[in-house]
C-alpha positions as CSV (number, residue, x, y, z in Angstrom):
1,M,-5.3,-16.8,-21.8
2,Q,-1.6,-16.3,-21.6
3,Q,1.3,-17.9,-23.4
4,W,5.0,-17.5,-22.6
5,Q,8.3,-19.3,-23.2
6,A,10.3,-20.9,-20.4
7,G,13.6,-19.1,-19.8
8,P,16.9,-20.2,-18.2
9,R,15.6,-19.8,-14.7
10,D,12.6,-22.0,-15.5
11,G,14.6,-24.9,-17.0
12,G,14.6,-28.1,-14.9
13,R,11.9,-26.8,-12.5
14,P,8.5,-28.5,-11.9
15,L,5.8,-26.6,-13.7
16,L,3.7,-26.0,-10.6
17,Q,6.7,-24.4,-8.8
18,V,7.2,-22.1,-11.8
19,L,3.5,-21.1,-11.9
20,C,3.5,-20.3,-8.2
21,L,6.5,-18.0,-8.6
22,R,5.1,-16.4,-11.7
23,Y,1.6,-15.8,-10.4
24,P,2.0,-15.3,-6.6
25,A,-1.6,-14.4,-6.1
26,V,-3.0,-17.7,-7.3
27,S,-3.2,-20.6,-4.8
28,Q,-1.9,-24.1,-5.4
29,S,-5.4,-25.5,-5.1
30,I,-6.6,-23.3,-8.0
31,W,-3.6,-24.5,-10.1
32,R,-4.5,-28.1,-9.4
33,K,-8.0,-27.4,-10.5
34,A,-6.6,-25.9,-13.7
35,F,-4.5,-29.0,-14.4
36,R,-7.5,-31.3,-14.0
37,A,-9.4,-29.1,-16.4
38,R,-6.6,-29.3,-18.9
39,D,-6.3,-25.5,-18.9
40,I,-2.5,-25.6,-18.8
41,R,-0.5,-26.9,-21.7
42,I,3.2,-27.3,-22.6
43,N,4.0,-27.1,-26.3
44,G,0.4,-27.7,-27.1
45,R,-0.2,-30.8,-24.9
46,P,-2.0,-31.0,-21.6
47,A,0.5,-30.5,-18.7
48,R,0.8,-32.2,-15.3
49,E,1.9,-30.3,-12.2
50,Q,5.0,-32.5,-11.8
51,D,6.2,-31.9,-15.4
52,C,9.6,-30.3,-15.5
53,L,10.2,-27.4,-17.9
54,A,12.9,-27.2,-20.4
55,V,14.3,-23.9,-21.7
56,G,12.3,-22.9,-24.7
57,D,9.1,-24.8,-23.8
58,V,5.9,-22.9,-24.6
59,V,3.5,-22.7,-21.7
60,R,-0.1,-21.7,-22.3
61,V,-2.3,-20.8,-19.3
62,A,-6.0,-20.2,-19.6
63,I,-6.7,-17.8,-16.7
64,C,-10.2,-17.8,-15.4
65,D,-11.8,-14.9,-13.5
66,E,-12.6,-17.4,-10.6
67,W,-8.8,-17.7,-10.0
68,L,-8.9,-14.1,-8.8
69,A,-11.8,-14.7,-6.4
70,G,-11.1,-13.2,-3.0
71,L,-8.6,-10.7,-4.4
72,P,-9.6,-7.1,-4.5
73,R,-9.9,-5.6,-8.0
74,I,-7.5,-2.7,-8.0
75,S,-8.5,0.3,-10.1
76,T,-5.8,1.9,-12.3
77,L,-5.4,5.6,-12.3
78,Y,-2.4,5.6,-14.6
79,R,0.1,3.2,-16.0
80,D,3.1,3.3,-18.4
81,Q,6.2,1.1,-18.8
82,R,7.7,2.5,-15.6
83,I,5.0,3.2,-13.0
84,W,1.5,2.1,-12.1
85,V,-0.7,4.4,-10.0
86,V,-3.7,2.7,-8.5
87,D,-6.7,3.5,-6.2
88,K,-6.1,1.3,-3.1
89,P,-9.3,0.1,-1.4
90,A,-9.4,0.4,2.4
91,G,-8.9,-2.8,4.4
92,Y,-5.9,-4.3,2.6
93,A,-2.2,-4.1,3.4
94,V,0.0,-2.9,0.7
95,C,2.5,-5.8,0.8
96,A,3.1,-9.1,2.7
97,A,5.6,-7.5,5.1
98,D,2.7,-5.5,6.5
99,A,0.3,-8.4,7.0
100,P,2.0,-11.9,6.7
101,G,-0.4,-14.5,5.3
102,E,-3.1,-11.9,4.4
103,V,-4.3,-10.9,0.9
104,T,-2.4,-7.7,-0.1
105,V,-2.7,-5.0,-2.8
106,E,0.6,-6.1,-4.1
107,Q,-0.6,-9.7,-4.6
108,A,-3.8,-8.6,-6.3
109,L,-2.0,-6.2,-8.6
110,A,0.5,-9.0,-9.4
111,A,-2.4,-11.1,-10.6
112,Q,-3.7,-8.3,-12.8
113,A,-0.2,-7.6,-14.1
114,A,0.3,-11.3,-15.0
115,A,-3.0,-11.2,-17.0
116,L,-1.6,-8.3,-18.9
117,G,1.8,-9.8,-19.5
118,L,3.5,-7.2,-17.2
119,P,6.1,-7.8,-14.5
120,A,5.0,-7.9,-10.9
121,P,4.7,-4.3,-9.5
122,I,6.8,-3.1,-6.6
123,A,5.3,-0.8,-4.0
124,C,7.1,2.5,-3.8
125,H,5.5,3.6,-0.5
126,R,3.0,2.4,2.1
127,L,-0.4,3.2,3.3
128,D,-2.0,1.9,6.5
129,V,-4.3,-1.1,6.1
130,Y,-7.4,1.0,6.6
131,T,-6.2,4.0,4.6
132,G,-7.3,3.9,1.0
133,G,-6.5,6.1,-2.0
134,T,-3.7,6.9,-4.4
135,L,-0.8,4.4,-4.4
136,L,2.4,4.3,-6.5
137,F,4.0,1.1,-7.8
138,A,7.1,0.7,-9.9
139,L,7.3,-1.8,-12.8
140,N,11.0,-2.5,-12.5
141,P,13.6,-2.4,-9.7
142,K,15.4,0.7,-10.9
143,V,12.3,2.8,-10.8
144,A,11.5,1.4,-7.4
145,W,15.0,2.4,-6.2
146,D,14.8,5.9,-7.8
147,S,11.4,6.5,-6.2
148,R,13.0,6.5,-2.7
149,V,14.5,9.9,-3.5
150,W,11.2,11.2,-4.8
151,F,9.6,10.7,-1.4
152,S,12.6,11.5,0.8
153,D,13.3,14.8,-1.0
154,N,9.6,15.8,-1.3
155,L,9.5,15.7,-5.1
156,I,6.0,14.3,-4.9
157,E,2.9,16.0,-3.6
158,R,0.8,13.9,-1.1
159,G,-2.6,15.0,0.1
160,Y,-4.9,13.3,2.6
161,T,-8.4,14.0,3.9
162,T,-9.5,13.0,7.5
163,Y,-11.9,13.7,10.2
164,V,-10.5,14.7,13.6
165,A,-11.8,15.4,17.1
166,G,-11.5,18.9,18.4
167,C,-11.6,22.4,17.0
168,P,-8.4,23.0,15.1
169,P,-7.6,26.4,13.5
170,K,-8.5,27.1,9.9
171,Q,-4.9,26.4,8.9
172,L,-2.0,24.9,10.7
173,A,1.6,23.9,10.0
174,A,3.6,21.6,12.3
175,V,7.1,20.3,12.5
176,H,7.9,17.5,15.1
177,Y,10.3,14.6,15.5
178,A,9.4,10.9,15.5
179,V,11.0,8.1,17.4
180,K,9.8,4.6,16.5
181,D,8.7,2.3,19.3
182,A,9.0,-1.1,17.5
183,A,7.8,-3.1,20.5
184,G,4.6,-1.0,20.7
185,A,4.2,-0.7,16.9
186,R,3.8,3.1,17.2
187,V,5.8,6.3,17.1
188,R,6.6,8.8,19.9
189,V,6.4,12.5,19.0
190,L,8.9,15.0,20.2
191,D,9.1,18.8,20.0
192,T,12.8,18.9,19.5
193,P,15.5,16.9,17.6
194,A,16.9,13.8,19.5
195,Q,19.1,10.9,18.7
196,G,17.4,8.5,16.4
197,A,14.4,10.9,15.8
198,K,13.3,11.7,12.3
199,R,11.8,15.1,11.3
200,M,8.2,15.1,10.3
201,A,6.3,18.0,8.8
202,L,2.8,18.7,7.6
203,T,0.3,21.5,6.8
204,A,-3.4,21.2,7.2
205,Q,-6.5,23.2,6.2
206,K,-9.9,22.8,7.9
207,T,-12.8,22.3,5.4
208,G,-15.6,21.7,7.9
209,Q,-16.4,22.0,11.6
210,W,-19.4,20.7,13.6
211,D,-20.1,19.6,17.2
212,G,-16.4,19.4,18.2
213,F,-15.3,17.5,15.1
214,A,-13.6,18.8,12.0
215,R,-12.8,17.7,8.4
216,M,-9.2,18.4,7.4
217,D,-7.2,18.3,4.2
218,I,-3.6,17.5,5.0
219,S,-0.4,17.8,2.9
220,L,2.8,15.9,3.9
221,Q,6.3,17.3,3.6
222,T,7.7,14.1,5.0
223,G,6.4,10.5,5.0
224,R,6.9,8.8,8.4
225,T,5.1,5.8,9.9
226,H,1.7,6.8,11.2
227,Q,2.7,10.4,10.7
228,I,-0.7,12.0,10.4
229,R,-2.3,9.9,13.1
230,A,0.6,10.5,15.6
231,Q,1.2,14.2,14.8
232,M,-2.5,15.3,14.8
233,A,-3.1,13.5,18.1
234,Y,0.0,15.2,19.6
235,L,-1.5,18.5,18.5
236,G,-4.7,17.7,20.2
237,Y,-6.8,16.8,17.2
238,P,-6.7,13.0,16.9
239,V,-8.0,11.2,13.8
240,L,-11.5,9.8,14.4
241,G,-11.5,6.0,14.6
242,D,-7.9,5.8,15.6
243,D,-7.6,3.8,18.9
244,K,-3.8,3.7,18.9
245,Y,-3.3,7.5,19.1
246,G,-6.8,8.9,19.5
247,N,-9.7,8.9,21.8
248,R,-11.2,5.4,22.3
249,Q,-14.3,6.7,24.0
250,V,-15.2,9.0,21.2
251,N,-14.5,6.3,18.6
252,H,-16.7,3.8,20.5
253,R,-19.5,6.3,20.8
254,M,-19.4,7.1,17.1
255,K,-19.0,3.4,16.2
256,L,-15.8,3.9,14.3
257,R,-13.4,1.0,14.4
258,H,-10.7,2.2,12.1
259,P,-8.9,5.5,11.4
260,V,-10.9,7.8,9.1
261,L,-8.1,8.7,6.7
262,W,-7.8,8.8,2.9
263,H,-4.9,9.4,0.5
264,T,-6.7,11.7,-1.9
265,H,-3.9,13.2,-4.0
266,L,-0.6,12.2,-5.5
267,G,1.2,14.5,-7.9
268,F,4.6,14.6,-9.6
269,V,6.1,18.1,-9.3
270,R,10.0,18.0,-9.4
271,L,11.1,14.6,-10.7
272,P,14.6,14.6,-12.1
273,A,15.7,13.1,-15.5
274,P,14.7,10.7,-16.9
275,Y,11.3,11.1,-15.3
276,E,10.7,14.8,-16.0
277,D,7.9,13.9,-18.4
278,L,5.8,12.9,-15.5
279,N,6.0,16.3,-13.8
280,G,2.6,18.0,-13.8
281,M,0.7,14.8,-13.6
282,A,-1.6,14.5,-10.6
283,F,-4.0,11.7,-9.5
284,T,-6.9,11.9,-7.1
285,S,-9.1,9.4,-5.2
286,P,-12.3,10.7,-3.7
287,P,-12.5,9.6,0.0
288,R,-14.8,6.7,0.8
289,F,-15.7,7.3,4.4
290,P,-18.6,5.9,6.4
291,A,-21.7,7.4,4.9
292,R,-23.1,8.2,8.4
293,L,-20.1,10.4,9.2
294,E,-20.4,12.6,6.0
295,K,-24.2,12.7,6.5
296,M,-23.8,13.9,10.1
297,Q,-21.5,16.7,8.9
298,Q,-23.9,17.8,6.2
299,E,-26.9,17.8,8.6
300,K,-25.0,19.8,11.3
301,E,-23.6,22.4,8.9
302,N,-26.9,23.0,7.1
């Protein structure tokens, strides 16, 4: 159950409209069910969806778990009054711009935030739909704006784990340049700088090798669209399951339909004031890859 007071922006608006804006993850059909069940009240009396709010009205909403049906439950790794670090499940876009009309992590987290009386979180960076793991949200617009510098200036550590095709060296470091191909929804990798191209850099360490496949831990020094997928494929070690940049025949043979990639580590290392108290904090998410893939590696290495 939640209770809140209508503010100046709510005054004169129909209650249903205000509820949809305040709780974007809850559908209108669920709100109408709640009205029929008399679970929504204004100043203590049962409310109707067409009721208009006045500034100062007290709205009470009895939120049921069923309202969140169909939304992923997002696990919290850390939260304070400024940031929210979560463990993103694979299969969901981070925000609506990445998947219009689909359920997103941002929507699901907004529902959880509303239940806690918190403002709707703002995504500070993106992960591909089928990449799970550590994900940072801001709890106010200023932190969201400031976080742009954290990522652009490499003030945050970002680590990934993936499986690739090929036999990469034990360690590698690579610098390339990326040009976005908006029409093809992909990036083109260049060896040298060019107009419109953005620098991308990573380091990688091999942690396992079997039958022409390898498990890699990758650290990013830049964060570009599809960076790991595009850059590793350009190096000759495409991410397994990635049909866009990788080897479709191999992916089909191994029955992998999505890139095998996980954001395992996010750490604050050089944040400026007033965020320096976060430095030294690090958050991890164990990769949740197809069980048959990890079993195959164990059997071949033993």
